[in-house]
N, C-alpha and C positions, 0 to 999 in steps of 0.2 A: 637603813641607810647609815653610812658612816662618813665621818670627816677624816681625811688623812692629815696627820701631823708629821710633816716631812722631817723637821729637826729631830724629833724624838723617834721617828720611824715607827709610829703607832697609829692606830685608828681609834676614833672616838665616836661612839654611837650617838646619832641624832635622835632626839625625842619626837616620836610621832605624835601629832596633834590632830584635833578636829578643827574644822573651819569655825564652828560655833564657839569653841573654847577660846579661840583667838579673836573673836568678835568680827570675823569676816562674813560678808553677806554675798548671796548669789549674784544679784544684779550690780551692786556697787563695787564688788571686788573681782570675783572670779571672771565674770563676764567682761569686765574692763581689761583685765590682764590678757585675756585671749584676744580681745579686739585689738589691743595695741601690739601684741606679739603672737600672731596666729601661727607662726612657724613652730611654736611649742607643740603643735599637733603633728609635727614631722614632715611638713610639706609647705610649699608656698601657697597661701590662700589670700584672696583679696576680700576683705570684709566690706560688704556693700550696704549693710543696714543692721541696726540694733533694735530690739523690741519691735520687730516688724509686725504690723497689725493690718496690713492691706488686704485682708480677706473679706470678700463681700458678705454682709449680713451676719458676721460673727464678731465676737469680742475677743477672739483668741489672738495671741501674739507669740511669735517664736523669739528665742533669745538672740541668736546671731544668724545672719544670712550671708553666705560667701560664694565666691566663684573659685573653682580650681583651675589648673593650667590647661585643662581640656575644655573649658567653657561650661562645665557642669555646675549646677547650683548645689551648694552644700548647706544643709540645715544643721545647725549646731545647737544642742540643748544642754544646759548646765543644771546640775541638781545638787551641788555642794556635798554634804556629808552622806546623803542617802538618795539613791536613784528614784525611790518610790516604786509603786507597782505599775503605774500607767504611763511611764515615760515613752515606751515603745509605741503605744497607741497614739499618744500625743504627737510624737515625731512623725509617724506615718501619716497622720492627718495633715500636718504641715507640708510634708513632701507632696501629698496629693494636691493640696491647694497650689503649691508652687509649680507643679508640673505644667500649669496652664499659663505661666508667665512668659510673655513674648520678649524678644530682644529689646523692643522699645520700652516695655514695662520695666525690665531689669535696669535699663539705663536711667529711666526716670527715678526708680527707687534709689539707685546709687547716687544720683545727682542730689536728691533730697538729703541723703546722709552727708554728702560732702558740704552742702550748704549749711546744714545744722552745725557743722564744725567750723564754720566761717572760712571755708576753703574757697579759693578762686579757681580750683581745678575743674576742668570739664570732664564729666563722667566718660564720655566717648574716648577722650585722650588717655585717661587713666586705665580704662579697660584695655585699650589697644596696647599701651605700654606693658601692662601686666601679661598680656598674651604675646609677648616677645615681638612687639612692634607690628603685628599684623594690621592690615588696613581694616578700620572699623566696619566699613561697608561690606567687607567680605567675611566678617566673623559670624560664626554660628554659635548661639548661646542656648543653653537649656534644651538641647536636642532630645526629642523622644522621651524615653524614661531613664535618663541618665542621672536623675537626682540622687544625691547621696545624703546620708544621715550620720552625724557624729554625736555620740552621747558622752557626757563627761560627768563623773561623780566620784566621790571618795570611796563609796561602797555601792556595788551593784547587787540587787536582790536576785535570787535564783530564778524567779519567774521572769525577770527581765533578760538575763543572760540566756536562758533556755529559749525564749521567744526570738531573741536576736540570732542565735545559731540556727534556728529553724528557718527564719526568714531568709537567711543567706543562701539557703538551698534554692531559692527562687530568684537568684541574681539581684536581690535587693542589696544595695551597697551600704552596708552598715559597719560602723566602727565604734568600739567602746574604749574610752580612755579613763584610767584611774588617776585622779588628781589627789595627791597626799601632801599636806603641809607638815613640815618638821621644824624643830627649834633647837638651838644650842645657845643658851644664855639669851642675850637680846637679839641674836641673829635668827632670822626666819628663812626657811627654804621651801621650795615647791618642787615636787617631783611629779611629772606627768608621763605616764607610760601607757602605751596601747596594749590592751589585754585581749581584745577580740577584734579581728583575728590577730593572733600573736604575730609579730613581725616575721619571725623565721618561717612560720607556717602559712603566711598569708597567700603566697602563690599557690600552694597546694590546696588550700581551702577554696580559693577561687575556682581552681580546676574542678574540685568536688561539686561546687555549686553549678558550674556549667554542665557537668555530666548529669547531675540530678535534674536540671531543667530540661536537658535534652531527653532524658528518660520520660519525664512528665509530658513533654510535647509529643514524643513518639506514642505514648499511651493514649493521649487525647486524640491524635490523628487516627490511630488504629480504631478507637471507639467510634469516631465519626464515620470511618469507612464502613464499619460493621452496620451502623444505622442506615447508611445510604444503600448498601447492598441488600439488606433485609427488606427495605422499602421497595427496591426494584423487583426482587423476587416475588414480593407480595402482589405485584402487578402482572408480572410475566406468567406465573403459574396459572392464575385464573384464565388468562388469555389462551394459554396452551390447552387448558382443560375445556375451553369452549370450541376447540378445533376438533377435527375428526380423530385425533389421536387420544389414546387412553394412557399414554406413558406416565403422565405426571398426576394421575388421579389421587394418589396416596402420598404425594410429596409435599412437605411443608417448607416455607421460606426459611433460609438459613442466613448466616452472617459472612460466609466465605465467598471467594470470587468465582466459585463454581457450584453447581447443583446437578445431581445426577439421578437417573432412573435406570432400573435394570432392563436388560435386553432379552432376558430369557436364557442367556448363556452366562455361566458363572464367570465373573471377572471382566465382563464386557458391558459397558454402560453407555447410555445416551446422555451426554452432558451438555449443559449450557455453561459458557464461560464468559465473564465480563472483566475488562481491565480498563485502564486509562487510555489505551490505544486501540483496542478492538473488542468486538463481541463475536461469539461464534456458537454454532451447534456442531457437536462432534460425536463420533463414535470412539470411545477410549478403551484400549485393549490392555489390560494388566491383570493376568491371572496369577501373578507371583513368580512365574518362570519365564525367563527371557526367550528361550527357544520356543516354547509353546506360544507366546505372544507373537513372535515373528512368523510362526507357521500360520496362525490365523490371519495375520495381516497379508501374507503372501498369497494365501488362497483367495482373499477378497481382491487383492490387487490383480490377480489373474482375470478377474471378472470386471475390471475397471471400466471398460467400454460399456458393458451392459448396465452396471450400476449408475454410471454418470448419465446414461441415456434415460434411465428411469427417474433419476433425480432432476434432469432437465438442465444440466449445466456441469461445468468443471468443479471438481472438489480438490481440496488440498490433501495430498497423500504424504504422510510423514511416518516413515518406518522407524526413524530415530534409532539408528544402529548403535549409537553410543549409550543408549538408555535401555532400560528393561521394557518399558511400555512402547506402544505405537498408537497412532491416531489417524482418523480420516475426518476432515472438517470442512465446514462452510463458514467463512468469516467475512467481516467487513470492518473498515475503520470506524471506531466509535470511542466515546469517553463516558464511562459509567457515571462520572461525577458531574456531567453536564445534563441536567434533567430535561433540557430542551430537546435532547436527542432520544429520550426514552421511548417515545411513541414509535419512531422509525426503527429503533433497535428491537423493540418487542415484536413489531411486524415482521422484520427480517428474520429474527431468531425462531419465532414460531413457525413461519412458513418453511424455513430451512429444515427445522427438526421434523416436521410432518413429512416432507419430501425425502429426507435422509432415512427416516424409519421405513418408509415404503420401499425405498430403493435397496436397502441392505437387509431387512429383516428376514426375507426368505432365504437368500444365500447364507446368511449368518446362522439361521436355524439348522440348515443342512450341515454346516461345518460343526456346529455344536453336537449334532447327532453322531457324526464321525468321531469326535473326541470322546464322547461317552462310550461308544462301542470299543474304542481302542484302549480304554483305560481299565 
């Protein structure tokens, strides 16, 4: 950092110092400077407590507790010349403790802070004024997991910055500020700069964090869906094997939304399908050639009345002209993720598959023989 000497049109280097060499202390000095001038952190913050130790059954205390303009709690930890190794873990603990503070708790904490400074100000009024005059009764403070963490030190260890950058991928709102004292003669200067995320890259990094979190949430949801489906198939397949059909004797439960068994004709399978909106038993036709698939479907469709008579009711006939495959199905509304529906789903699906196999197997076998002879 340099001091500009305008008369001589020169710059003079300021001498970088350590807080310790200047005799400054974390609690008596750096903490007080920030408490009295919180906008040094680049935004309007309302300091509501210093050395807050209102955590049940612990002796821990955080340096500064503040509110931001959105009503979120901001945990501020100061570490002077060295961040130390454990500051992220320490701050995360404090954030977790503070996540349970209600609006009434926050107001009480702030009132105690005001009273300790011999102020006659009401906490409710000060909070309302800080949040642009909103009616205190309508304010929402410390909503959900909106808690933020600000770390301040002259030097951050790599294990701290690495952890902070990783945590930001999970939408944990963390900032690191480097505080550096300088001297020129008897004059002392303080530079406070945000280093993580850098101001220019902050919007981009937030976007990255949101994408990373979306990816994680998507992966978690996918994993949960796989678990549910496999559990369902583990119940349906034994029920199917207990019926008069042998279709699924050698089929194992999978993780996908469908499971299939061969019909005896290449590329034609008897499938079960489950989704959030329906369950079904179907004959799925896909031999790899669209014309061949449609030919099989059309031959079966010509026998529609006979097949549905054997089945004992109407079926869904889907030629799917815009697609390669075709299907014939029996379905009903259902939600695979509602386990209370599983018994009725399994009953419907096994009954439908047994009847579908009996209704279609003979004409399908004849069509398969024709295909083999013509090939």
